[in-house]
C-alpha positions in Angstrom: -82.7 168.3 275.1 -81.6 171.8 275.4 -78.3 173.1 273.7 -77.0 173.6 277.4 -77.6 169.9 278.3 -75.7 169.0 275.3 -72.9 171.3 276.5 -73.0 169.7 280.1 -73.0 166.2 278.5 -69.8 167.1 276.9 -68.2 168.7 279.7 -69.0 165.5 281.7 -67.5 163.2 279.2 -64.4 165.4 279.2 -64.0 164.9 282.8 -64.6 161.2 282.5 -61.7 161.2 279.7 -59.4 163.1 281.7 -59.8 160.6 284.5 -59.2 157.7 282.2 -56.2 159.3 280.6 -54.6 160.5 283.6 -54.6 156.9 285.1 -53.4 155.2 281.8 -50.5 157.7 281.6 -49.9 158.0 285.5 -50.8 161.7 285.2 -52.0 162.4 288.8 -52.8 165.9 288.1 -55.1 165.1 285.2 -56.9 162.4 287.4 -57.3 165.1 290.0 -58.8 167.6 287.5 -61.9 165.1 287.1 -62.9 165.4 290.8 -64.0 168.3 292.9 -61.3 168.8 295.7 -63.9 167.7 298.5 -65.1 164.4 296.4 -65.2 161.0 297.8 -64.3 157.9 295.8 -65.3 154.4 296.6 -62.8 152.4 294.6 -63.5 149.1 296.3 -59.8 148.7 297.5 -60.0 152.5 298.5 -62.7 154.5 300.0 -62.2 158.1 301.0 -61.0 161.6 299.7 -59.2 162.6 296.7 -55.9 163.3 298.2 -55.9 159.8 299.6 -57.3 158.5 296.5 -54.4 159.9 294.4 -51.8 158.6 297.0 -53.5 155.1 296.5 -53.2 155.2 292.7 -49.5 156.2 292.9 -48.6 153.1 295.3 -50.9 150.8 293.1 -49.8 151.8 289.6 -46.2 151.8 290.6 -46.2 148.0 289.8 -48.9 148.1 286.8 -46.7 148.0 283.7 -49.5 148.9 281.2 -53.2 150.4 282.0 -55.8 150.7 279.2 -59.5 151.9 280.3 -62.0 152.1 277.6 -65.6 153.4 278.2 -68.7 152.4 276.6 -72.2 153.5 277.4 -72.9 156.6 279.4 -76.5 157.2 281.0 -76.9 160.8 282.0 -79.7 161.8 284.4 -79.7 165.5 285.3 -81.1 165.7 288.7 -80.9 169.8 288.8 -79.4 172.4 286.9 -75.7 171.6 288.6 -76.3 168.1 289.3 -76.1 164.7 287.4 -76.0 161.0 288.2 -73.9 159.4 285.5 -73.5 155.6 284.9 -70.5 154.7 282.9 -69.6 151.2 281.4 -65.8 150.5 281.4 -63.3 147.7 280.5 -60.0 147.9 282.0 -56.8 146.0 280.9 -53.8 146.1 282.9 -50.5 144.4 283.2 -49.3 143.9 286.7 -45.5 143.6 287.3 -44.0 140.7 289.1 -42.7 143.5 291.6 -46.4 143.4 293.0 -46.0 140.0 294.5 -49.0 138.6 296.0 -51.2 141.5 295.0 -51.0 139.8 291.6 -52.8 136.7 292.8 -56.3 138.3 293.4 -56.7 138.3 289.9 -55.7 134.7 289.0 -58.2 132.6 291.4 -55.9 130.1 292.1 -54.0 129.7 288.6 -50.3 128.8 289.3 -47.8 131.7 288.5 -44.3 131.9 288.5 -42.6 134.4 290.7 -41.0 136.2 287.9 -44.2 136.5 285.9 -46.8 139.4 285.3 -50.3 139.1 285.3 -52.6 140.4 282.6 -55.7 141.5 284.2 -59.5 142.6 282.9 -62.0 144.4 284.8 -65.3 145.0 283.7 -67.6 147.4 285.4 -69.4 150.8 285.9 -68.7 154.0 287.5 -71.7 155.3 289.4 -70.8 159.1 289.4 -72.5 162.0 291.0 -71.3 164.9 289.0 -72.0 168.6 289.9 -71.0 171.9 288.4 -69.3 174.3 290.6 -68.0 177.8 289.2 -68.9 176.7 285.6 -67.0 173.3 285.8 -68.4 169.8 286.0 -66.3 167.2 288.1 -67.1 164.2 290.0 -68.6 164.9 293.6 -68.9 161.2 294.6 -67.9 158.0 292.6 -68.8 154.4 293.3 -66.9 151.7 291.0 -69.1 148.8 290.7 -67.2 145.6 289.6 -69.0 143.3 287.3 -66.3 140.9 286.2 -62.7 140.7 287.5 -60.1 138.1 285.9 -56.4 137.6 285.1 -54.2 135.3 283.4 -50.4 134.8 283.8 -48.8 137.0 281.1 -46.3 135.6 278.5 -42.8 136.7 278.7 -41.8 140.0 277.1 -45.2 141.7 277.1 -46.4 140.9 273.8 -45.7 143.0 270.6 -42.3 144.6 270.0 -40.7 146.0 267.1 -41.8 147.6 264.8 -44.9 148.4 266.9 -45.2 151.8 268.8 -45.3 150.6 272.4 -47.3 152.2 274.9 -45.2 153.8 278.2 -46.4 155.2 281.3 -43.2 157.4 282.1 -44.1 160.3 280.2 -42.4 159.1 276.8 -45.4 157.7 275.3 -45.7 158.4 271.5 -48.7 160.5 272.4 -46.8 162.7 274.9 -43.9 162.9 272.5 -46.4 164.1 269.7 -47.9 166.5 272.1 -44.5 168.1 272.9 -43.6 168.0 269.0 -46.6 170.0 268.2 -46.0 172.5 271.2 -49.0 171.3 273.3 -48.7 172.0 277.0 -47.6 169.1 279.3 -50.4 167.6 281.0 
């Protein structure tokens, strides 16, 4: 593998990580930065352009209290100097608020749930991405999300850990965002 391919792989991984961090922190500009402006996303419940996808995410994540994406294996197949097919394994854990109403039920597969109860979800799958490099920047041109396992359980009251743990937030006040501000890093 040439040095330029290593640099390309790092740039592609950076785009994948921007996407993940953006979704988990509700930073839609960061999500958008992982895609070309004319990209297409097939996310199961949404299929279409990136503007529509961002709108879909904003609506969907309005009732997701916690979100964490973890990526694993990443397989790169360069199909040309400025194109690559990239398969990325992922696991997503999310806590869906009671405010989501019946949308919570899709994860439960018939398990009973109280109206005031959140649902903890897990999705295991793969991103099948066609990345292209334009103007020196690697971004997603086309994504298909492949679901392998989808499940959910009624969440315990209170959301789990509390003090003295630092708890995640999705409102720009997460410990990472506070530390970034403290160190003078630009808002993302």
